[in-house]
C-alpha positions in Angstrom: 108.6 -43.8 68.5 109.4 -40.1 68.5 110.3 -40.0 72.2 112.3 -43.2 72.0 114.8 -41.7 69.6 114.7 -38.2 71.1 113.4 -36.5 67.9 111.0 -34.3 69.9 113.0 -33.7 73.1 110.0 -32.8 75.2 108.4 -30.6 72.5 104.9 -31.8 72.5 103.8 -29.8 69.4 106.4 -31.7 67.3 104.9 -35.0 68.5 101.4 -34.0 67.6 102.5 -32.6 64.3 104.2 -35.9 63.3 101.0 -37.8 64.1 99.0 -35.3 62.1 101.3 -35.7 59.1 100.9 -39.5 59.4 97.1 -39.3 59.2 97.3 -36.8 56.4 99.3 -39.4 54.6 96.5 -41.9 55.3 94.0 -39.6 53.7 96.2 -39.0 50.6 96.9 -42.7 50.4 93.2 -43.5 50.4 92.6 -41.2 47.5 95.7 -41.9 45.4 96.0 -45.7 45.8 92.2 -46.1 45.7 91.7 -44.5 42.3 95.0 -44.4 40.3 96.1 -47.9 39.3 94.7 -51.5 39.4 94.5 -53.7 42.5 97.4 -55.9 41.7 99.8 -53.0 40.9 98.6 -51.1 44.0 99.2 -54.2 46.2 102.7 -54.6 44.8 103.6 -50.8 45.0 102.3 -50.3 48.5 104.0 -53.5 49.8 107.3 -52.4 48.4 106.9 -48.8 49.6 105.9 -49.9 53.0 109.0 -52.0 53.5 111.4 -49.4 52.2 109.8 -46.5 54.2 109.6 -48.6 57.4 113.4 -49.1 57.3 114.0 -45.5 56.4 111.8 -44.2 59.3 113.9 -46.1 61.7 117.0 -44.4 60.4 115.6 -40.9 60.0 118.3 -38.4 61.1 116.1 -35.4 61.9 112.5 -34.5 62.6 111.6 -33.1 59.1 112.8 -36.1 57.2 111.0 -38.3 59.8 107.7 -36.4 59.1 108.1 -36.9 55.3 108.7 -40.6 55.8 105.7 -40.8 58.2 103.6 -39.3 55.5 104.7 -41.9 53.0 104.2 -44.6 55.6 100.7 -43.6 56.3 99.9 -43.4 52.6 101.4 -46.8 51.8 100.0 -48.5 54.9 96.4 -47.5 54.2 96.7 -48.1 50.5 97.9 -51.6 51.3 95.0 -52.1 53.8 92.4 -51.0 51.3 93.7 -53.2 48.6 93.7 -56.2 50.9 90.2 -55.6 52.0 88.9 -55.3 48.4 90.8 -58.4 47.3 89.5 -60.5 50.2 85.9 -59.2 49.8 85.9 -60.0 46.1 87.2 -63.5 46.7 84.7 -64.3 49.5 81.7 -62.7 47.8 82.2 -64.8 44.7 82.0 -67.9 46.9 78.9 -66.6 48.6 77.2 -65.9 45.4 77.8 -69.5 44.2 76.4 -70.9 47.4 73.3 -68.7 47.1 72.6 -69.9 43.6 72.7 -73.6 44.6 69.9 -73.2 47.1 
């Protein structure tokens, strides 16, 4: 993405820094969205944040705003992923428990 829009212009340290910022956002998103609010609110918040930030990343005018938006994208993306995994696990485990009790 960075090279397609010429935000790094051959500067490899900027490209690796943008990737590092994204993964730092993933780490922060795991902590913040995993502990702060309930599952339903987290799902709604991260879905909305992911859509807004995805459009904003595509329109980022300079490298530093791109990095801030990538941080937010990483945080919301992983918060959304964790919430989905928890919700699916809870819904399938309840069905498995019922099946085990019938045997």
